[in-house]
C-alpha positions as CSV (number, residue, x, y, z in Angstrom):
1,M,-18.3,56.2,-1.3
2,T,-20.7,55.2,-4.1
3,T,-24.5,54.7,-3.9
4,K,-26.1,51.3,-4.4
5,E,-27.0,52.1,-8.0
6,E,-23.5,53.4,-8.7
7,T,-22.0,50.3,-7.1
8,R,-24.2,48.0,-9.3
9,V,-23.2,49.9,-12.5
10,L,-19.5,49.7,-11.6
11,I,-19.7,45.9,-10.9
12,E,-21.6,45.1,-14.1
13,A,-19.4,47.3,-16.2
14,N,-16.2,45.6,-14.9
15,L,-17.0,41.9,-14.7
16,N,-14.5,41.2,-17.5
17,L,-11.8,42.8,-15.3
18,V,-12.1,39.9,-12.9
19,N,-11.3,37.4,-15.7
20,H,-8.4,39.5,-16.9
21,V,-6.8,39.6,-13.4
22,V,-7.4,35.9,-12.9
23,F,-5.6,35.2,-16.1
24,Q,-2.7,37.3,-15.0
25,V,-2.2,35.8,-11.6
26,A,-3.2,32.2,-12.4
27,V,0.1,31.5,-14.2
28,H,1.9,31.9,-10.9
29,F,-0.1,29.1,-9.2
30,P,0.1,25.3,-9.6
31,R,-2.5,23.6,-11.7
32,H,-4.3,22.2,-8.7
33,V,-5.5,25.7,-7.8
34,D,-9.1,25.9,-9.2
35,R,-9.4,28.9,-11.5
36,Q,-13.1,29.1,-10.8
37,D,-12.3,29.6,-7.1
38,L,-9.9,32.4,-8.1
39,A,-12.7,34.0,-10.1
40,R,-15.1,33.8,-7.2
41,A,-12.6,35.4,-4.9
42,G,-11.9,38.1,-7.6
43,A,-15.6,38.8,-7.9
44,L,-15.9,39.5,-4.2
45,G,-12.9,41.8,-4.5
46,L,-14.7,43.7,-7.4
47,V,-17.8,44.1,-5.2
48,E,-15.7,45.4,-2.3
49,A,-13.8,47.8,-4.7
50,A,-17.1,49.1,-6.1
51,Q,-18.5,49.7,-2.6
52,R,-15.3,51.5,-1.3
53,Y,-14.4,53.5,-4.5
54,D,-14.2,57.3,-4.2
55,D,-13.7,59.1,-7.5
56,A,-12.7,62.2,-5.6
57,R,-9.2,60.7,-5.1
58,G,-8.6,60.9,-8.9
59,V,-7.7,57.2,-9.3
60,P,-9.5,55.4,-12.2
61,F,-11.8,52.7,-11.0
62,E,-10.2,50.0,-13.2
63,R,-6.8,50.5,-11.5
64,F,-8.3,50.7,-8.0
65,A,-10.5,47.6,-8.7
66,A,-7.7,45.6,-10.3
67,Q,-5.5,46.0,-7.2
68,R,-8.4,45.0,-4.9
69,I,-9.3,42.0,-7.1
70,R,-5.7,40.8,-7.1
71,G,-5.5,41.2,-3.3
72,A,-8.7,39.2,-2.8
73,I,-7.4,36.4,-5.0
74,L,-4.1,36.3,-3.1
75,D,-5.8,36.3,0.2
76,S,-8.1,33.5,-0.9
77,V,-5.1,31.3,-2.0
78,R,-3.1,32.0,1.2
79,S,-6.1,31.1,3.4
80,A,-6.4,27.7,1.7
81,D,-2.7,27.0,1.7
82,W,-1.6,24.7,4.5
83,A,2.1,25.1,3.8
84,P,4.1,27.9,5.6
85,R,5.7,30.5,3.4
86,S,9.2,29.1,4.1
87,V,8.1,25.8,2.5
88,R,6.6,27.5,-0.5
89,S,9.7,29.7,-0.9
90,M,11.9,26.7,-0.8
91,A,9.7,24.8,-3.2
92,R,9.9,27.6,-5.7
93,R,13.7,27.6,-5.4
94,F,13.7,23.9,-6.1
95,D,11.4,24.2,-9.2
96,Q,13.5,27.1,-10.5
97,M,16.8,25.1,-10.0
98,E,15.2,22.0,-11.6
99,Q,14.2,24.1,-14.7
100,R,17.7,25.7,-14.9
101,L,19.5,22.3,-14.7
102,A,17.1,20.9,-17.3
103,S,18.1,23.6,-19.7
104,E,21.8,23.2,-19.0
105,L,21.8,19.4,-19.1
106,G,19.3,18.9,-21.9
107,R,17.4,16.4,-19.8
108,V,15.4,16.1,-16.6
109,P,17.9,16.4,-13.7
110,E,18.2,13.7,-11.1
111,R,16.9,14.5,-7.6
112,D,20.5,14.3,-6.2
113,E,21.7,16.8,-8.8
114,V,19.1,19.4,-7.8
115,A,19.9,18.8,-4.1
116,K,23.6,19.3,-4.7
117,A,23.0,22.5,-6.7
118,L,20.9,23.9,-3.8
119,G,23.4,22.8,-1.2
120,M,20.8,20.4,0.4
121,T,20.9,16.7,1.3
122,R,18.7,14.1,-0.4
123,E,16.8,13.7,2.9
124,E,16.1,17.5,3.1
125,I,14.8,17.4,-0.5
126,H,12.5,14.5,0.3
127,R,11.2,16.2,3.4
128,L,10.6,19.4,1.4
129,R,8.6,17.6,-1.3
130,D,6.7,15.7,1.3
131,Q,5.7,18.9,3.0
132,T,4.7,20.5,-0.3
133,F,2.6,17.6,-1.5
134,R,0.8,17.2,1.9
135,S,-0.2,20.9,1.8
136,V,-2.1,20.4,-1.5
137,V,-5.9,20.5,-1.1
138,L,-7.9,19.3,-4.1
139,A,-11.6,19.6,-4.7
140,L,-13.2,16.4,-5.9
141,E,-14.7,18.3,-8.7
142,S,-11.3,19.5,-10.0
143,L,-10.7,18.6,-13.6
144,V,-7.7,16.3,-14.2
145,T,-7.6,16.7,-18.0
146,D,-6.9,19.7,-20.2
147,S,-9.3,18.5,-22.9
148,S,-12.3,20.8,-23.5
149,E,-14.3,17.9,-24.8
150,E,-13.5,15.4,-22.0
151,H,-14.4,16.5,-18.5
152,V,-12.8,14.0,-16.1
153,T,-12.8,15.1,-12.5
154,L,-10.7,13.9,-9.6
155,M,-13.8,12.0,-8.3
156,D,-13.9,10.0,-11.6
157,V,-10.4,8.7,-11.2
158,L,-10.2,8.1,-7.4
159,E,-10.1,4.4,-6.6
160,D,-12.7,3.1,-4.2
161,P,-10.8,1.0,-1.6
162,K,-13.9,-1.0,-0.9
163,A,-14.5,-1.8,-4.6
164,V,-13.1,-4.9,-6.1
165,E,-11.9,-4.9,-9.7
166,P,-14.0,-7.2,-11.9
167,A,-11.0,-9.3,-12.9
168,R,-9.9,-9.8,-9.3
169,E,-13.5,-10.6,-8.2
170,L,-13.7,-13.3,-10.9
171,E,-10.4,-14.7,-9.9
172,G,-11.6,-14.9,-6.3
173,R,-14.8,-16.7,-7.3
174,E,-12.9,-19.2,-9.4
175,M,-10.4,-19.9,-6.5
176,L,-13.2,-20.3,-4.0
177,A,-15.0,-22.7,-6.4
178,F,-11.8,-24.8,-6.8
179,L,-11.3,-24.8,-3.0
180,R,-14.8,-25.9,-2.4
181,D,-14.5,-28.8,-4.9
182,A,-11.0,-29.7,-3.6
183,V,-12.5,-30.1,-0.1
184,R,-15.5,-32.0,-1.3
185,L,-13.4,-34.4,-3.3
186,L,-11.0,-35.3,-0.5
187,P,-11.2,-38.8,1.0
188,A,-13.9,-39.0,3.6
189,R,-11.7,-39.0,6.7
190,Q,-9.4,-36.2,5.4
191,R,-12.5,-34.2,4.5
192,L,-13.8,-34.6,8.1
193,V,-10.5,-33.3,9.4
194,I,-10.3,-30.3,7.2
195,V,-14.0,-29.3,7.7
196,G,-13.9,-30.0,11.4
197,Y,-10.6,-28.2,12.0
198,F,-10.9,-25.1,9.8
199,L,-14.7,-24.6,9.4
200,E,-16.2,-26.0,12.6
201,D,-13.4,-25.0,15.0
202,K,-12.9,-28.5,16.4
203,T,-9.7,-29.3,18.2
204,S,-7.3,-32.0,17.2
205,Q,-8.3,-33.9,20.3
206,E,-12.0,-33.8,19.5
207,L,-11.3,-35.0,15.9
208,A,-9.1,-37.8,17.3
209,V,-11.9,-39.0,19.5
210,L,-14.4,-38.7,16.6
211,L,-12.2,-40.8,14.2
212,G,-10.7,-43.1,16.8
213,V,-7.1,-42.2,16.1
214,T,-4.3,-40.3,17.9
215,E,-3.9,-36.6,17.8
216,S,-0.6,-37.0,15.9
217,R,-2.5,-39.0,13.2
218,I,-5.0,-36.1,12.9
219,S,-2.1,-33.7,12.4
220,Q,-0.7,-36.0,9.7
221,M,-4.0,-36.3,7.9
222,R,-4.4,-32.6,8.0
223,T,-1.0,-32.1,6.5
224,E,-1.6,-34.7,3.8
225,A,-5.0,-33.2,2.9
226,L,-3.6,-29.6,2.7
227,E,-0.8,-30.8,0.4
228,S,-3.2,-32.6,-1.8
229,M,-5.5,-29.6,-2.1
230,R,-2.5,-27.3,-2.8
231,R,-1.3,-29.5,-5.6
232,G,-4.8,-30.1,-7.0
233,I,-5.6,-26.4,-7.1
234,E,-2.2,-25.4,-8.6
235,A,-2.8,-27.9,-11.3
236,Q,-5.8,-25.9,-12.5
237,Y,-3.6,-22.9,-13.3
238,E,-0.3,-24.6,-14.2
239,P,-0.5,-28.0,-15.9
240,V,1.7,-30.4,-14.1
241,E,4.5,-32.0,-16.1
242,P,4.2,-35.8,-16.5
243,Q,6.1,-37.5,-13.7
244,A,7.2,-41.0,-12.9
245,Q,4.2,-43.3,-12.8
246,G,3.2,-44.6,-9.4
247,R,0.2,-45.0,-7.2
248,L,0.7,-41.7,-5.5
249,A,1.3,-39.8,-8.8
250,K,-1.8,-41.4,-10.3
251,R,-3.9,-40.6,-7.3
252,R,-2.8,-36.9,-7.4
253,A,-3.5,-36.7,-11.1
254,Q,-6.9,-38.2,-10.7
255,Y,-7.7,-35.8,-7.8
256,A,-6.6,-32.7,-9.8
257,S,-8.6,-33.9,-12.8
258,A,-11.6,-34.4,-10.6
259,I,-11.3,-30.8,-9.3
260,G,-11.1,-29.4,-12.8
261,G,-14.1,-31.4,-14.0
262,A,-16.3,-30.9,-11.0
263,C,-18.2,-28.1,-12.6
264,D,-18.3,-25.9,-15.7
265,W,-16.2,-22.8,-15.6
266,K,-19.3,-20.6,-16.1
267,V,-20.8,-22.1,-12.9
268,R,-17.6,-21.2,-11.0
269,L,-17.8,-17.6,-12.1
270,D,-21.6,-17.1,-11.9
271,H,-21.7,-16.6,-8.2
272,A,-19.5,-16.7,-5.1
273,P,-19.5,-20.4,-4.1
274,Q,-20.2,-21.6,-0.6
275,L,-17.0,-22.5,1.2
276,L,-18.6,-25.5,3.0
277,P,-18.5,-28.6,0.9
278,V,-21.8,-29.8,-0.6
């Protein structure tokens, strides 16, 4: 065993050995394995080797330490690997066969071709890939680019499920603004039905009593109002082709034109509009 001072000297003199071993073993691991994690594990192996080294055995420290560093790195990777060895072994067979077929065919082989060469079914290949992918554990700080100038981490490219893309948010604001104006510009009785039924939770019976009509008439007014709103809003995105002139066609065209001219486009996009008509 070495003294504390001898241990310190051995560690400081052989720090480059860690990087050398990491370079050797890293080529056998997939890209998602963090090389810095390998180096940290290797450094711990170097410390352990320096503490346990006995020069009386006649083994050079570099050889003894390299073996311990390599072992520490492999132990670290295995401890972080969720996939059983059988899955890893089969995954390596798949990758090797895929590379072999690519060389023979001069192109990337189809999944079915690799499965046939391995004597496996398509379902078994899918299950193998699924098990392999689910076993991958990535650090959010892992780099996703090889460029030394651009440091983009996994955190930078992950999509926030709660965030809304700016374009989609603007589309939503515009649609809500058109909907607000479409409700506001309905004939008075239809507007009362739409607002009462959808925004105030009134029943058809309550609305029938309020307007002095039958429930079936309320249902008819609701259907007519929704159809008018649908056509009026669609006209803002897809100009309607000129149709045969008539009272209904003119009324629909006027209604669509009123929705489009209700406010400036900047006003629609400036803020999320209130759904209740003003």
